[in-house]
C-alpha positions as CSV (number, residue, x, y, z in Angstrom):
1,X,4.0,27.1,2.4
2,X,5.6,24.5,0.1
3,X,6.5,22.4,3.2
4,X,2.8,22.4,4.2
5,X,1.7,21.4,0.7
6,X,4.3,18.6,0.7
7,X,3.1,17.4,4.1
8,X,-0.5,17.5,2.9
9,X,0.4,15.5,-0.2
10,X,2.2,12.9,1.9
11,X,-0.7,12.5,4.2
12,X,-3.2,12.2,1.3
13,X,-1.0,9.5,-0.4
14,X,-0.7,7.6,2.9
15,X,-4.5,7.7,3.4
16,X,-5.2,6.5,-0.1
17,X,-2.6,3.7,0.0
18,X,-4.1,2.6,3.3
19,X,-7.6,2.4,1.8
20,X,-6.3,0.4,-1.1
21,X,-4.4,-2.0,1.1
22,X,-7.5,-2.5,3.3
23,X,-9.6,-3.2,0.3
24,X,-7.1,-5.7,-1.1
25,X,-7.0,-7.4,2.3
26,X,-10.8,-7.6,2.4
27,X,-11.0,-9.1,-1.1
28,X,-8.2,-11.5,-0.3
29,X,-9.6,-12.7,3.0
30,X,-13.3,-13.0,2.0
31,X,-12.7,-14.7,-1.3
32,X,-9.5,-16.7,-0.7
33,X,-11.2,-19.7,0.9
34,X,-14.0,-19.9,-1.6
35,X,-11.8,-19.3,-4.7
36,X,-9.0,-21.5,-3.5
37,X,-11.4,-24.4,-3.4
38,X,-12.7,-23.7,-6.9
39,X,-9.3,-22.6,-8.4
40,X,-6.2,-23.2,-6.4
41,X,-4.1,-21.2,-8.9
42,X,-6.3,-18.2,-8.1
43,X,-5.0,-17.9,-4.6
44,X,-1.4,-18.1,-5.8
45,X,-2.1,-15.3,-8.3
46,X,-3.8,-13.1,-5.6
47,X,-1.0,-13.7,-3.2
48,X,1.6,-12.7,-5.9
49,X,-0.3,-9.5,-6.8
50,X,-0.7,-8.5,-3.1
51,X,3.0,-9.2,-2.5
52,X,4.0,-7.2,-5.5
53,X,1.7,-4.3,-4.5
54,X,3.0,-4.3,-1.0
55,X,6.6,-4.0,-2.4
56,X,5.5,-1.1,-4.5
57,X,3.9,0.6,-1.4
58,X,7.2,0.1,0.5
59,X,9.0,1.7,-2.4
60,X,6.7,4.6,-2.3
61,X,7.1,4.9,1.4
62,X,10.9,5.2,0.8
63,X,10.3,8.0,-1.8
64,X,7.9,9.8,0.5
65,X,10.4,9.5,3.4
66,X,13.1,11.3,1.5
67,X,12.4,15.0,0.9
68,X,14.3,17.6,-0.9
69,X,14.3,19.7,2.2
70,X,16.0,16.9,4.2
71,X,13.6,17.3,7.1
72,X,13.6,13.6,7.8
73,X,9.8,13.4,8.2
74,X,8.1,10.2,7.2
75,X,4.5,9.2,6.6
76,X,3.9,5.6,7.5
77,X,1.5,3.2,5.9
78,X,1.1,-0.2,7.5
79,X,1.7,-2.9,4.9
């Protein structure tokens, strides 16, 4: 029962992180050209935030991949 709950939590986290990443990509791609023309520093700030966020997601993936039960299961999120 606890393994099933843990798997459900991992899946929910992966889904939510995927949605967040997709949203950030949409914002970055749609606004990058317009904003970079208006404010070149904006693009650099956005790229830094996205890069930092992706590093945090990778860190979370590492935590999610290591379980106390040692079952070796991983839930992947494309970054």
